[in-house]
ZABASE-479003 format. One record per residue (C-alpha): residue number from 1; residue in three letters; x, y, z. Coordinates in nm, 4 decimals. Last residue first. Layout:
n|res|xx|yy|zz
NUM|ALA|X|Y|Z
...
This chain:
n|res|xx|yy|zz
561|UNK|-0.4754|5.4221|-1.5618
560|UNK|-0.4939|5.5719|-1.9237
559|UNK|-0.3883|5.9263|-1.8195
558|UNK|-0.2477|5.9340|-1.4709
557|UNK|-0.4930|6.0287|-1.1827
556|UNK|-0.4888|6.3684|-1.0729
555|UNK|-0.3058|6.5850|-0.8155
554|UNK|-0.0361|6.3541|-0.7837
553|UNK|0.1437|6.3452|-0.4559
552|UNK|0.4589|6.4954|-0.3479
551|UNK|0.6079|6.5115|0.0118
550|UNK|0.8886|6.7526|0.0510
549|UNK|1.2200|6.6633|0.1773
548|UNK|1.3961|6.7501|0.4993
547|UNK|1.1596|6.5305|0.6839
546|UNK|1.3141|6.2249|0.5449
545|UNK|1.0361|5.9596|0.4660
544|UNK|1.1008|5.6286|0.6337
543|UNK|0.7647|5.5785|0.8265
542|UNK|0.7706|5.9553|0.9253
541|UNK|0.5556|5.8648|1.2419
540|UNK|0.8688|5.6541|1.3671
539|UNK|0.8033|5.2704|1.4167
538|UNK|1.1238|5.1538|1.2381
537|UNK|1.3934|5.4073|1.2543
536|UNK|1.4489|5.6534|0.9511
535|UNK|1.3024|5.9787|1.1177
534|UNK|1.5203|5.9130|1.4272
533|UNK|1.8572|5.9305|1.2372
532|UNK|2.0413|5.6195|1.2039
531|UNK|2.3891|5.6328|1.3977
530|UNK|2.6785|5.5647|1.1487
529|UNK|2.8791|5.2322|1.0656
528|UNK|3.2072|5.2256|0.9123
527|UNK|3.4118|5.0038|1.1622
526|UNK|3.1135|4.7976|1.2576
525|UNK|3.1122|4.6504|0.8962
524|UNK|3.4686|4.5021|0.9464
523|UNK|3.8229|4.5952|0.8535
522|UNK|4.1167|4.4009|0.6959
521|UNK|4.4729|4.4821|0.7021
520|UNK|4.6478|4.2289|0.4955
519|UNK|4.4608|4.2785|0.1768
518|UNK|4.7394|4.3977|-0.0515
517|UNK|4.8505|4.6301|0.2431
516|UNK|4.7669|4.9570|0.0100
515|UNK|4.4518|4.7927|-0.1105
514|UNK|4.3109|4.7422|0.2373
513|UNK|4.4244|5.0779|0.3498
512|UNK|4.2303|5.2320|0.0571
511|UNK|3.9339|5.0179|0.1563
510|UNK|3.9494|5.1647|0.5055
509|UNK|3.9968|5.5271|0.4081
508|UNK|3.6924|5.4724|0.1664
507|UNK|3.4861|5.3135|0.4290
506|UNK|3.5500|5.6173|0.6666
505|UNK|3.4403|5.8621|0.4030
504|UNK|3.1185|5.6697|0.3429
503|UNK|3.0321|5.6490|0.7193
502|UNK|2.7260|5.4102|0.6415
501|UNK|2.3894|5.4213|0.8323
500|UNK|2.2442|5.1270|1.0103
499|UNK|2.3545|5.2419|1.3681
498|UNK|2.0273|5.2025|1.5686
497|UNK|2.0085|5.3306|1.9203
496|UNK|1.9448|5.1310|2.2337
495|UNK|2.3132|5.1649|2.3632
494|UNK|2.4407|5.0379|2.0207
493|UNK|2.1746|4.8418|1.7997
492|UNK|2.4096|4.7521|1.5033
491|UNK|2.5333|4.4410|1.6834
490|UNK|2.1631|4.3547|1.6854
489|UNK|2.1712|4.2153|1.3451
488|UNK|1.9159|4.4358|1.1090
487|UNK|1.5917|4.3834|0.9583
486|UNK|1.4914|4.6491|0.6978
485|UNK|1.1422|4.6865|0.5626
484|UNK|1.0266|4.7784|0.2307
483|UNK|0.7080|4.8759|0.0502
482|UNK|0.8946|5.1414|-0.1361
481|UNK|0.6841|5.4366|-0.0157
480|UNK|0.6739|5.2805|0.3375
479|UNK|1.0409|5.2867|0.3713
478|UNK|1.1117|5.0834|0.7180
477|UNK|1.3835|5.0603|0.9662
476|UNK|1.5512|4.8727|1.2454
475|UNK|1.3183|4.5463|1.2698
474|UNK|1.5143|4.3010|1.5006
473|UNK|1.7836|4.0371|1.4707
472|UNK|2.0070|3.8277|1.7167
471|UNK|1.6932|3.6247|1.8365
470|UNK|1.5839|3.5126|1.4603
469|UNK|1.2688|3.3346|1.4664
468|UNK|1.0681|3.6472|1.5963
467|UNK|1.2444|3.8486|1.3193
466|UNK|1.0734|3.6142|1.0639
465|UNK|0.7257|3.6917|1.2098
464|UNK|0.7886|4.0547|1.2468
463|UNK|0.9130|4.0863|0.8794
462|UNK|0.6051|3.8901|0.7514
461|UNK|0.3682|4.1436|0.9419
460|UNK|0.5581|4.4331|0.8070
459|UNK|0.5418|4.3234|0.4442
458|UNK|0.1843|4.2546|0.4880
457|UNK|0.1330|4.5997|0.6457
456|UNK|0.2889|4.7262|0.3062
455|UNK|0.0437|4.5334|0.1143
454|UNK|0.1574|4.2427|-0.0963
453|UNK|0.1696|4.2484|-0.4598
452|UNK|0.0871|3.8802|-0.6083
451|UNK|-0.2738|4.0021|-0.6560
450|UNK|-0.1151|4.2451|-0.9087
449|UNK|-0.0357|3.9516|-1.1294
448|UNK|0.2883|3.7771|-1.2202
447|UNK|0.2666|3.4768|-1.4566
446|UNK|0.3243|3.7365|-1.7364
445|UNK|0.1965|3.5973|-2.0764
444|UNK|-0.1120|3.8051|-2.0401
443|UNK|0.0627|4.1280|-2.0596
442|UNK|0.4168|4.2452|-1.8940
441|UNK|0.2925|4.4756|-1.6348
440|UNK|0.5564|4.6048|-1.3921
439|UNK|0.4209|4.4700|-1.0521
438|UNK|0.6697|4.5349|-0.7811
437|UNK|0.7402|4.2683|-0.5254
436|UNK|0.7077|4.3596|-0.1615
435|UNK|1.0364|4.4202|-0.0099
434|UNK|1.2123|4.2778|0.2662
433|UNK|1.6090|4.3845|0.3297
432|UNK|1.7758|4.1573|0.5537
431|UNK|2.0889|4.3194|0.7326
430|UNK|2.4118|4.2094|0.8757
429|UNK|2.3937|3.8602|0.6921
428|UNK|2.4723|3.5305|0.8784
427|UNK|2.4772|3.3232|0.5462
426|UNK|2.3502|2.9837|0.7208
425|UNK|2.1786|3.1391|1.0158
424|UNK|1.9677|3.3317|0.7555
423|UNK|1.9005|3.0379|0.5308
422|UNK|1.7550|2.8633|0.8230
421|UNK|1.5309|3.1682|0.9182
420|UNK|1.3918|3.1427|0.5642
419|UNK|1.2915|2.7786|0.5941
418|UNK|1.1140|2.8690|0.9068
417|UNK|0.9331|3.1573|0.7446
416|UNK|0.8412|2.9797|0.4107
415|UNK|0.4652|3.0966|0.3643
414|UNK|0.5318|3.4202|0.1939
413|UNK|0.7009|3.2612|-0.1264
412|UNK|0.4453|3.2210|-0.3774
411|UNK|0.0862|3.3477|-0.2805
410|UNK|0.2220|3.7024|-0.2379
409|UNK|0.5485|3.7334|-0.3998
408|UNK|0.8001|3.8885|-0.1384
407|UNK|1.1230|4.0003|-0.2494
406|UNK|1.3957|3.9134|0.0009
405|UNK|1.7390|4.0791|-0.0219
404|UNK|1.9876|3.9545|0.2185
403|UNK|2.2522|4.1895|0.2934
402|UNK|2.6173|4.2048|0.3655
401|UNK|2.8389|4.4734|0.5287
400|UNK|3.2145|4.3818|0.5234
399|UNK|3.3654|4.0415|0.6761
398|UNK|3.3119|3.8514|0.3538
397|UNK|3.3101|3.4963|0.5160
396|UNK|2.9214|3.4729|0.5571
395|UNK|2.8545|3.5869|0.2096
394|UNK|3.0357|3.2726|0.1057
393|UNK|2.8087|3.0580|0.2953
392|UNK|2.5155|3.2346|0.1240
391|UNK|2.6713|3.1594|-0.2140
390|UNK|2.7376|2.7926|-0.1278
389|UNK|2.3412|2.7406|-0.0636
388|UNK|2.2600|2.9263|-0.3934
387|UNK|2.5192|2.7065|-0.5803
386|UNK|2.3812|2.3933|-0.4309
385|UNK|2.0299|2.5063|-0.5208
384|UNK|2.1442|2.6080|-0.8750
383|UNK|2.2744|2.2571|-0.9534
382|UNK|2.1209|2.2538|-1.3018
381|UNK|2.2233|2.6055|-1.3746
380|UNK|1.9739|2.8025|-1.5716
379|UNK|1.7845|2.9704|-1.2678
378|UNK|1.3925|3.0028|-1.2958
377|UNK|1.3982|3.2690|-1.0063
376|UNK|1.0431|3.2039|-0.8863
375|UNK|0.9596|2.8404|-0.9631
374|UNK|1.3259|2.7098|-0.9275
373|UNK|1.3504|2.8946|-0.5946
372|UNK|1.0097|2.7754|-0.4863
371|UNK|1.1324|2.4038|-0.5414
370|UNK|1.4685|2.4378|-0.3769
369|UNK|1.3192|2.6167|-0.0709
368|UNK|1.3712|2.9376|0.0818
367|UNK|1.2846|3.1691|-0.1946
366|UNK|1.3977|3.5159|-0.3502
365|UNK|1.7203|3.5399|-0.1575
364|UNK|1.8981|3.7877|-0.3711
363|UNK|2.2697|3.8448|-0.2181
362|UNK|2.3675|4.2043|-0.1469
361|UNK|2.7395|4.3284|-0.0868
360|UNK|2.7754|4.6613|0.0686
359|UNK|3.0535|4.9077|0.0628
358|UNK|3.2644|4.6488|-0.1559
357|UNK|3.5607|4.4526|-0.0404
356|UNK|3.7541|4.2524|-0.3189
355|UNK|3.5501|3.9686|-0.4737
354|UNK|3.7220|3.6231|-0.4793
353|UNK|3.4583|3.4805|-0.2519
352|UNK|3.1892|3.6122|-0.4372
351|UNK|3.3066|3.5041|-0.7635
350|UNK|3.3423|3.1419|-0.6348
349|UNK|2.9720|3.1564|-0.5030
348|UNK|2.8464|3.2341|-0.8340
347|UNK|2.4631|3.1622|-0.8554
346|UNK|2.3679|3.3718|-0.5394
345|UNK|2.1672|3.6395|-0.7613
344|UNK|2.4368|3.9060|-0.6981
343|UNK|2.3874|4.2797|-0.5974
342|UNK|2.6724|4.5193|-0.5621
341|UNK|2.6379|4.8518|-0.3613
340|UNK|2.9713|5.0318|-0.4260
339|UNK|3.0824|5.3641|-0.2771
338|UNK|3.2193|5.6239|-0.5110
337|UNK|3.5534|5.8155|-0.4133
336|UNK|3.7002|5.8114|-0.7551
335|UNK|3.9437|5.5321|-0.6378
334|UNK|3.6579|5.3525|-0.4878
333|UNK|3.4855|5.3253|-0.8160
332|UNK|3.8155|5.2082|-0.9818
331|UNK|3.8539|4.9251|-0.7234
330|UNK|3.4800|4.8188|-0.8156
329|UNK|3.5826|4.7921|-1.1824
328|UNK|3.9003|4.6032|-1.1076
327|UNK|3.7069|4.3454|-0.8989
326|UNK|3.4508|4.3157|-1.1743
325|UNK|3.7079|4.2243|-1.4375
324|UNK|3.5396|3.9028|-1.5553
323|UNK|3.1738|4.0269|-1.5653
322|UNK|2.9524|3.7710|-1.3955
321|UNK|2.9570|3.9599|-1.0826
320|UNK|2.7236|4.2283|-1.2540
319|UNK|2.4409|3.9753|-1.3063
318|UNK|2.2002|4.1413|-1.5213
317|UNK|1.9936|4.4555|-1.4781
316|UNK|2.0645|4.7773|-1.2810
315|UNK|2.2123|4.6369|-0.9571
314|UNK|2.5469|4.7810|-0.9295
313|UNK|2.4225|5.0659|-0.7368
312|UNK|2.7057|5.3298|-0.7505
311|UNK|2.7263|5.5951|-0.4805
310|UNK|2.9022|5.9437|-0.4695
309|UNK|2.8486|6.0905|-0.8078
308|UNK|2.9376|6.4519|-0.8630
307|UNK|2.6994|6.6044|-1.1197
306|UNK|2.4210|6.5358|-0.8978
305|UNK|2.5841|6.7847|-0.6349
304|UNK|2.5264|7.0475|-0.8783
303|UNK|2.1767|6.9620|-0.9552
302|UNK|2.0911|6.9287|-0.5910
301|UNK|2.2119|7.2942|-0.5278
300|UNK|1.9886|7.4010|-0.8374
299|UNK|1.6782|7.2350|-0.7016
298|UNK|1.4619|7.0988|-0.9672
297|UNK|1.0986|7.1938|-0.9533
296|UNK|1.0545|7.3113|-1.3001
295|UNK|1.3276|7.1801|-1.5182
294|UNK|1.5896|7.4353|-1.5927
293|UNK|1.8734|7.1926|-1.5760
292|UNK|1.7251|6.8402|-1.5753
291|UNK|1.9089|6.7322|-1.8939
290|UNK|2.2265|6.7806|-1.7318
289|UNK|2.1485|6.4715|-1.4955
288|UNK|2.0952|6.2542|-1.8061
287|UNK|2.4386|6.3726|-1.9414
286|UNK|2.6055|6.3040|-1.6109
285|UNK|2.4943|5.9542|-1.6132
284|UNK|2.5999|5.8941|-1.9785
283|UNK|2.9563|6.0553|-1.8871
282|UNK|2.9696|5.8281|-1.5499
281|UNK|2.8925|5.5108|-1.7499
280|UNK|3.1284|5.5837|-2.0197
279|UNK|3.4239|5.6462|-1.7907
278|UNK|3.3321|5.3497|-1.6028
277|UNK|3.3051|5.1170|-1.8784
276|UNK|3.6293|5.2342|-2.0405
275|UNK|3.7938|5.1861|-1.7078
274|UNK|3.6697|4.8444|-1.6883
273|UNK|3.7961|4.7355|-2.0183
272|UNK|3.5306|4.5704|-2.2598
271|UNK|3.5109|4.1972|-2.2947
270|UNK|3.3796|4.0157|-2.5859
269|UNK|3.1152|3.7429|-2.5043
268|UNK|3.1305|3.4069|-2.3466
267|UNK|3.0943|3.4792|-1.9718
266|UNK|2.9564|3.1666|-1.8137
265|UNK|2.6001|3.0510|-1.7096
264|UNK|2.4119|3.2450|-1.9563
263|UNK|2.1013|3.4892|-2.0221
262|UNK|2.0496|3.7834|-2.2211
261|UNK|1.8640|4.0872|-2.1240
260|UNK|1.4852|4.1283|-2.2597
259|UNK|1.3562|3.9152|-1.9852
258|UNK|1.0749|4.1621|-1.9132
257|UNK|1.3479|4.4130|-1.7614
256|UNK|1.1083|4.4256|-1.4320
255|UNK|1.1959|4.0902|-1.3484
254|UNK|0.9317|3.9701|-1.1198
253|UNK|0.9264|3.6091|-1.2762
252|UNK|1.2917|3.5664|-1.2510
251|UNK|1.5025|3.4657|-1.5436
250|UNK|1.8309|3.3781|-1.3740
249|UNK|2.1744|3.3429|-1.5044
248|UNK|2.2169|3.7216|-1.6107
247|UNK|2.3588|3.9274|-1.8794
246|UNK|2.3522|4.3125|-1.9034
245|UNK|2.6922|4.2871|-1.7312
244|UNK|2.8939|4.5869|-1.6304
243|UNK|2.5953|4.7267|-1.4529
242|UNK|2.4684|5.0907|-1.3710
241|UNK|2.2720|5.2771|-1.1273
240|UNK|2.4439|5.6045|-1.0290
239|UNK|2.3813|5.7780|-0.7147
238|UNK|2.4102|6.1401|-0.6350
237|UNK|2.0428|6.2224|-0.6381
236|UNK|1.9871|5.9489|-0.4100
235|UNK|2.2231|6.0596|-0.1414
234|UNK|2.2879|5.7335|0.0438
233|UNK|2.2086|5.7336|0.4279
232|UNK|2.2018|5.3486|0.4765
231|UNK|1.8135|5.2802|0.5563
230|UNK|1.6445|5.5887|0.4640
229|UNK|1.8703|5.6654|0.1576
228|UNK|1.8664|5.3175|0.0729
227|UNK|1.4892|5.3308|0.0553
226|UNK|1.4973|5.5837|-0.2017
225|UNK|1.5004|5.9547|-0.1529
224|UNK|1.2482|6.2097|-0.1077
223|UNK|1.0704|6.5134|-0.3179
222|UNK|1.3785|6.7578|-0.3226
221|UNK|1.3361|6.7852|-0.6857
220|UNK|1.6720|6.6505|-0.7349
219|UNK|1.5606|6.3763|-0.4991
218|UNK|1.2893|6.2558|-0.7129
217|UNK|1.4999|6.2294|-1.0322
216|UNK|1.7483|6.0111|-0.8367
215|UNK|1.4602|5.8078|-0.7101
214|UNK|1.3360|5.7521|-1.0644
213|UNK|1.6642|5.5728|-1.1179
212|UNK|1.8500|5.7008|-1.4091
211|UNK|1.9886|5.4306|-1.6576
210|UNK|2.3257|5.2877|-1.7123
209|UNK|2.4501|4.9846|-1.9346
208|UNK|2.7056|4.7479|-2.0319
207|UNK|2.7826|4.4585|-2.2697
206|UNK|2.9262|4.5857|-2.5767
205|UNK|3.0259|4.9457|-2.5169
204|UNK|2.7753|5.1397|-2.3030
203|UNK|2.3980|5.1127|-2.3350
202|UNK|2.1886|5.4002|-2.2157
201|UNK|1.8535|5.2210|-2.0917
200|UNK|1.5238|5.3908|-2.1368
199|UNK|1.2857|5.1033|-2.2009
198|UNK|1.3033|5.1559|-2.5609
197|UNK|1.6847|5.1605|-2.5541
196|UNK|1.6606|4.8176|-2.3829
195|UNK|1.4560|4.6588|-2.6577
194|UNK|1.6586|4.8329|-2.9555
193|UNK|1.9933|4.7223|-2.8200
192|UNK|1.8703|4.3760|-2.7506
191|UNK|1.7462|4.3486|-3.1182
190|UNK|2.0767|4.5067|-3.2478
189|UNK|2.2808|4.2620|-3.0515
188|UNK|2.4379|4.3736|-2.7295
187|UNK|2.6461|4.0622|-2.6054
186|UNK|2.9224|4.0822|-2.8803
185|UNK|3.0292|3.7678|-3.0191
184|UNK|3.3111|3.5576|-2.9646
183|UNK|3.2969|3.3254|-3.2807
182|UNK|3.2476|2.9362|-3.2108
181|UNK|3.4874|2.7479|-3.4369
180|UNK|3.3255|2.6171|-3.7486
179|UNK|3.0758|2.3455|-3.7607
178|UNK|2.7614|2.5506|-3.8028
177|UNK|2.9083|2.7589|-4.0764
176|UNK|2.9811|2.4417|-4.2668
175|UNK|2.6171|2.3077|-4.2173
174|UNK|2.4839|2.6448|-4.3395
173|UNK|2.7106|2.6055|-4.6546
172|UNK|2.5970|2.2570|-4.7196
171|UNK|2.2305|2.3751|-4.6943
170|UNK|2.2780|2.6620|-4.9367
169|UNK|2.4500|2.4279|-5.1916
168|UNK|2.1867|2.1708|-5.1760
167|UNK|1.8878|2.4050|-5.2158
166|UNK|1.8476|2.3533|-5.5833
165|UNK|1.8993|1.9552|-5.5265
164|UNK|1.6138|1.9844|-5.2624
163|UNK|1.3594|2.1046|-5.5370
162|UNK|1.0927|2.2000|-5.2836
161|UNK|0.7095|2.2626|-5.3375
160|UNK|0.5559|2.5902|-5.2832
159|UNK|0.5132|2.7929|-4.9651
158|UNK|0.3134|2.7778|-4.6393
157|UNK|0.4386|2.9657|-4.3263
156|UNK|0.3321|2.9015|-3.9761
155|UNK|0.4470|3.1247|-3.6978
154|UNK|0.5788|3.0835|-3.3310
153|UNK|0.7350|3.4183|-3.2413
152|UNK|0.7916|3.5220|-2.9029
151|UNK|0.5227|3.7898|-2.9999
150|UNK|0.2338|3.5439|-2.9658
149|UNK|0.1174|3.3118|-3.2408
148|UNK|0.1411|3.3466|-3.6238
147|UNK|-0.0011|3.1610|-3.9181
146|UNK|0.1330|3.2066|-4.2817
145|UNK|-0.0302|3.0678|-4.5834
144|UNK|0.1408|3.0495|-4.9235
143|UNK|0.0267|3.0315|-5.2724
142|UNK|0.2862|2.9163|-5.5351
141|UNK|0.5008|3.1408|-5.7687
140|UNK|0.7454|2.9142|-5.9760
139|UNK|1.0847|2.7806|-5.9398
138|UNK|1.2388|3.0265|-5.6941
137|UNK|0.9576|2.9896|-5.4370
136|UNK|1.1082|2.7224|-5.2291
135|UNK|1.4432|2.9038|-5.2517
134|UNK|1.3097|3.1751|-5.0366
133|UNK|1.2746|2.9273|-4.7522
132|UNK|1.6310|2.8665|-4.7535
131|UNK|1.7015|3.2489|-4.7338
130|UNK|1.4700|3.2306|-4.4451
129|UNK|1.6998|2.9741|-4.2831
128|UNK|2.0048|3.1845|-4.3201
127|UNK|1.8112|3.5002|-4.2123
126|UNK|1.6827|3.3167|-3.9008
125|UNK|2.0267|3.2039|-3.7741
124|UNK|2.1628|3.5348|-3.8292
123|UNK|1.8804|3.7039|-3.6240
122|UNK|1.8918|3.4467|-3.3648
121|UNK|2.2710|3.4485|-3.2818
120|UNK|2.2621|3.5043|-2.9183
119|UNK|1.9274|3.3661|-2.8724
118|UNK|2.0033|3.0367|-3.0710
117|UNK|1.7791|2.9714|-3.3833
116|UNK|1.7283|2.6029|-3.4875
115|UNK|1.6762|2.4286|-3.8200
114|UNK|1.4777|2.0948|-3.9020
113|UNK|1.5774|1.9956|-4.2590
112|UNK|1.3482|2.1582|-4.5301
111|UNK|1.0329|2.0391|-4.7340
110|UNK|0.9722|1.7617|-4.4628
109|UNK|0.7062|1.5357|-4.5515
108|UNK|0.3861|1.4704|-4.3239
107|UNK|0.3198|1.1199|-4.2522
106|UNK|0.1566|1.1630|-3.9080
105|UNK|0.4814|1.0440|-3.7302
104|UNK|0.6857|1.2876|-3.9286
103|UNK|0.4416|1.5466|-3.8132
102|UNK|0.5015|1.4208|-3.4424
101|UNK|0.8969|1.4381|-3.4910
100|UNK|0.9043|1.7849|-3.6162
99|UNK|0.6773|1.9032|-3.3440
98|UNK|0.8831|1.7589|-3.0876
97|UNK|1.2115|1.8862|-3.2170
96|UNK|1.0415|2.2412|-3.2541
95|UNK|0.9067|2.2034|-2.8773
94|UNK|1.2618|2.0688|-2.7547
93|UNK|1.4575|2.4010|-2.8782
92|UNK|1.7013|2.3733|-2.6169
91|UNK|1.5308|2.2112|-2.2928
90|UNK|1.8065|2.0246|-2.1400
89|UNK|2.0583|2.2756|-2.2841
88|UNK|1.8983|2.5748|-2.1237
87|UNK|2.2168|2.7735|-2.2303
86|UNK|2.1193|2.6896|-2.5842
85|UNK|1.8431|2.9406|-2.5890
84|UNK|1.5442|2.8668|-2.8069
83|UNK|1.3765|2.9546|-3.1391
82|UNK|1.2947|2.6501|-3.3596
81|UNK|1.2323|2.6526|-3.7271
80|UNK|1.0344|2.3896|-3.8921
79|UNK|0.9588|2.3100|-4.2443
78|UNK|0.6720|2.1514|-4.3944
77|UNK|0.5164|1.9553|-4.6832
76|UNK|0.1579|1.8163|-4.6120
75|UNK|0.0504|1.5596|-4.8722
74|UNK|0.0814|1.2694|-4.6419
73|UNK|-0.0825|1.4542|-4.3745
72|UNK|-0.3385|1.1852|-4.2709
71|UNK|-0.1189|0.8701|-4.3565
70|UNK|-0.0923|0.7980|-3.9806
69|UNK|-0.4695|0.7658|-3.9502
68|UNK|-0.5374|0.8176|-3.5863
67|UNK|-0.6770|0.5226|-3.3917
66|UNK|-0.3266|0.4386|-3.2600
65|UNK|-0.3271|0.7783|-3.0925
64|UNK|0.0239|0.8898|-3.0050
63|UNK|0.0807|1.1278|-3.3164
62|UNK|-0.2955|1.2729|-3.2303
61|UNK|-0.2054|1.3257|-2.8689
60|UNK|0.1225|1.4990|-2.9547
59|UNK|-0.0419|1.7245|-3.2372
58|UNK|-0.3405|1.8318|-2.9890
57|UNK|-0.1054|1.9207|-2.7236
56|UNK|0.1025|2.1349|-2.9227
55|UNK|-0.1767|2.3167|-3.0926
54|UNK|-0.3367|2.3710|-2.7549
53|UNK|-0.0252|2.5211|-2.6143
52|UNK|0.0563|2.7497|-2.8962
51|UNK|-0.0904|3.0692|-2.7606
50|UNK|0.0542|2.9909|-2.4154
49|UNK|0.4161|2.9529|-2.5440
48|UNK|0.5387|2.6117|-2.5848
47|UNK|0.7046|2.4243|-2.2983
46|UNK|1.0646|2.3274|-2.2121
45|UNK|1.0960|2.5108|-1.8967
44|UNK|1.2840|2.7936|-2.0360
43|UNK|1.0240|2.8566|-2.3120
42|UNK|1.0646|2.6934|-2.6601
41|UNK|0.9876|2.9018|-2.9670
40|UNK|0.8439|2.7604|-3.2782
39|UNK|0.8567|2.9213|-3.6257
38|UNK|0.6539|2.6432|-3.8495
37|UNK|0.6952|2.6609|-4.2129
36|UNK|0.3831|2.5023|-4.4029
35|UNK|0.4337|2.3817|-4.7697
34|UNK|0.1180|2.3818|-4.9972
33|UNK|-0.0429|2.1000|-5.1437
32|UNK|-0.3892|2.2536|-5.0979
31|UNK|-0.5123|1.9231|-4.9655
30|UNK|-0.2266|1.9280|-4.6972
29|UNK|-0.3092|2.2998|-4.6189
28|UNK|-0.6915|2.2090|-4.5629
27|UNK|-0.5725|1.9035|-4.3516
26|UNK|-0.3459|2.1162|-4.1424
25|UNK|-0.6318|2.3764|-4.0666
24|UNK|-0.8862|2.1288|-3.9815
23|UNK|-0.6722|1.9380|-3.7445
22|UNK|-0.5320|2.2322|-3.5797
21|UNK|-0.8549|2.4261|-3.5307
20|UNK|-0.7080|2.7922|-3.5415
19|UNK|-0.7439|3.0419|-3.2746
18|UNK|-0.3979|3.0242|-3.1075
17|UNK|-0.2335|2.9833|-3.4286
16|UNK|-0.3424|3.3222|-3.5463
15|UNK|-0.3561|3.3123|-3.9333
14|UNK|-0.1680|3.5550|-4.1820
13|UNK|-0.1990|3.5293|-4.5555
12|UNK|0.1023|3.5143|-4.8125
11|UNK|0.0827|3.5363|-5.1868
10|UNK|0.4057|3.4553|-5.3105
9|UNK|0.7016|3.6452|-5.4969
8|UNK|0.7143|3.9892|-5.3465
7|UNK|0.5282|3.8862|-5.0422
6|UNK|0.8015|3.6265|-4.9381
5|UNK|1.0629|3.8416|-4.7813
4|UNK|0.8159|4.0620|-4.6113
3|UNK|0.6216|3.7464|-4.4755
2|UNK|0.9604|3.6111|-4.3294
1|UNK|1.0045|3.9402|-4.1515
């Protein structure tokens, strides 16, 4: 974008910062008397992107090496624009700050003051800064050089020399804007809209979204349901996957949204009405269902049923419980006779305690120690571990069906059996879902690789080991296709038969009574349980595949795979 702005007035060439020799390149730019503009992102742990790691390391070592001539870059003029996220207060734009300091120590001259771009206002911040860079070329046409790193945006731009007096008014205006009262922004920025729309999301209002699950598509064709169909009896073709909050408080390594969604520790965006979100979500979902009319293989009766949503999975993306009106949203679902499956990442214990009953409440338990949780979930809160433990305690107080969701990442969190068992005793969940991580690509920058995905037999083995440490729990069901196993509390083992399925009509009756009595008349998970069919029980020959459905496998390999 900066190159596009400048190419009409200066000559701009592009270099790859990952491949340049830092010393040689910077000395050449200094001798050419150009101005280098660096666009430098900071990762959540305070480090530079991998493609800029060598440049960053070399510059830091040179600045601290007493043998290095501190006047080496006295003819180098530069401007730094940092890209970061202010919710990571400790690490906010530390890379750009450090590079600016090191260049100063090596004698380089600032062409512009150090500037920052925050994720929520990145486009606006960047355009303000880019306008200042444009001012560098106002007096005369000068040569420029541009070096870029990986997609997150570390870029080097060289311009002509600077007249600070000419840029003074613009700098003062930028400072005034930075000092004004914070503006309540919409969560969905143009960049976020473009990224999530490309991934197939239908965005709703200013902070919500809906997307059709592949299992919904499969069950419309009679090709089988998801693991929730096997474990709990949902009708996958009648399930809507949505969220009233695209924002999250974690940046998990296995996130299949590739971290395109915003992050935050509190709600700081415009807030949409709960009824509007639900109405828009249902309308968007039904439009997607209607697109399957006439598609080969789609069963007409399933299509008709799909136009009457019966279940809502609040697990699409982000952290639904962050939405300030989540209680109202859930109540609206129940009023429309829709069951609720809500997933939270265990960072908002107060919100868990205040939440009115849902059909099934999940907490993601991705690790069992403080260090591994930080490594896998990469939470924003500094007190993330205390929040995590308190969220589990809050879960034990709920009364309705509760679930621990464990995502196994091979070589990351599969060796912590004893610690996991202690967390189970803390939260006392009704069920434990153990699922192998799904690899969703993400390029060389993704720390998760195919070798981190466990085989189904490895998931079963882990499940057996953890169940052996928990005398009140046992393996109840499995869904081989999803690489998932269900461990259930033995209170759901009635006369030798598992009762893990849900009586949805009974739940809606119970929750109606809860609302009518303003919470005085409560109920428990046992009040709306149903017997698990034999094909869904762990150890059955079907391995979780509903025999009413038709198994379907690709006849040929997918193109490009």
